[in-house]
N, C-alpha and C positions, 0 to 999 in steps of 0.2 A: 325466594326472590332471585331472579336471574339478572346479573349485571350485564349492561351492554358492552359490546366490543369497543376497546379504545386503541387508537394507534399509538404504540409505545415508542415510535420514532419522533413523536412530538417532543419539544423541550420539556424537561421535567416539570417546570412550573406550570406549563399549559395543561399537561395531562393530569397533574394533581388538582388544578383548579377545576377541570372538567369533571373529575371524579367527585370532588367535594360538592360541586354544583348538583350533581345527580343525587348524592346521598343526603345532603342537607337541604335541598330544595332552593338553592340560591338562584336568583334570577339575573344578577348583574355580573358581568365579567370585566375586570380591569384590563386595559390594554397593556400589552407587554412592550418593553423598550426594545428597539431594534438598533443594530449597528450596521454601518455601511461596510460592504465587502467589495474588494476590487481584485482583479486578477492581472498578473503580469507574466508574460512568457519569459522564462529564464533560459531555456535550452530547447532545441528541436531536433528533428531528424531521427526519432526513434520509430521502430516499426509497431510495437505493441508493448508500451511500458506498463508494467503491472505492479511494481513495488518501488517504494522510495524510502530510503533510510538516511539518517544523518549520522555521520561519524566525526569524531574529533581526532585530528592527526597532530603530531608534534611539530611537523615542518610547515604545514599550511593552514592550520586551524580547522574550522568546520568545512566538511566536504559532504556532498550528497552522493549516495549510491543509488543508481537507477537500474532496475532489472528489466531488461527487454526480453519478452517471452521467447523470441527467436534464438536466444542462447548467449546474448552478449550482456555483460554487466559493465556499466559505465560509472566512472567517477566524475562528478560534475562540480565545478566551482560555482557556488551559489551567487557570488558577486559578479562574475563575468559571464557565466553560462558556458564556459569552455568545458568540453567533455573529452575524456580520454578513455580508451578501453581499459578496464580494470581486470576483467577476466572474460575469456572467450570459451564458451562451453559447446559451441555448435558441433564439434566433432564427437562429443560425448552424448548428445541428445538422441532420443528416438526420432525417426523421421516425422516431421510435422506436415500437416495438410496445408499446403500453401494456398492462400487465397480463400480459405474456408475456416470456419470456426474450429478451434482445437483447444482442448484444456490441458495439453501437455506442453513441455518446454521448460525454460528456466522460470521457476515459480516463486522463489523467495531468497532472502539474504538475511543473515543475522551476524552482527559483529560481536565478538567476545567482549565481555564487560571491560577488559583491560586491553582492548584493541590497540590503543595508542602506544601501549608498551610492548605488546607481544605480536601484533599484526595478525592474530588468528581471527578467522571468520568461517561461517558455515553457509552453504548454499543448498537449496532444495530444487531438484530438477528431475525430469523424466528421462530415464536411461533405457536403452533397449534391454530386453530380457537376456540374461546370460544363458549360454548353452547348458550350463550345469544347474541353472535355477529351476524352480518349480514352474509348471505350466499354468 
């Protein structure tokens, strides 16, 4: 017996209910409860923001780190939306295709588990090939 394809991006309860309906022949489906969702713009002016992290600092509490693919990493205050350049990697990046889709650039950020104590962090970005590197 071949099982039908199920969309696994459905909420867990919905896909479980659909699977049990198929296997056990249930004919009724109970409605799921929904919650209201709203959006609020906190900050703007990014070119291509692709990553958001939350960090805890000893001086100002929670801050957001926004990685903009063009090579600038911003520190954003979630209460006011004020942003400041945290790290500028543009001079270290491989040349990006401006105005066209590109999968290169600044791609990620990870704070050390003890970031508030030691300030260590890690970034993932596309750098040009080194002259001594493999082709």
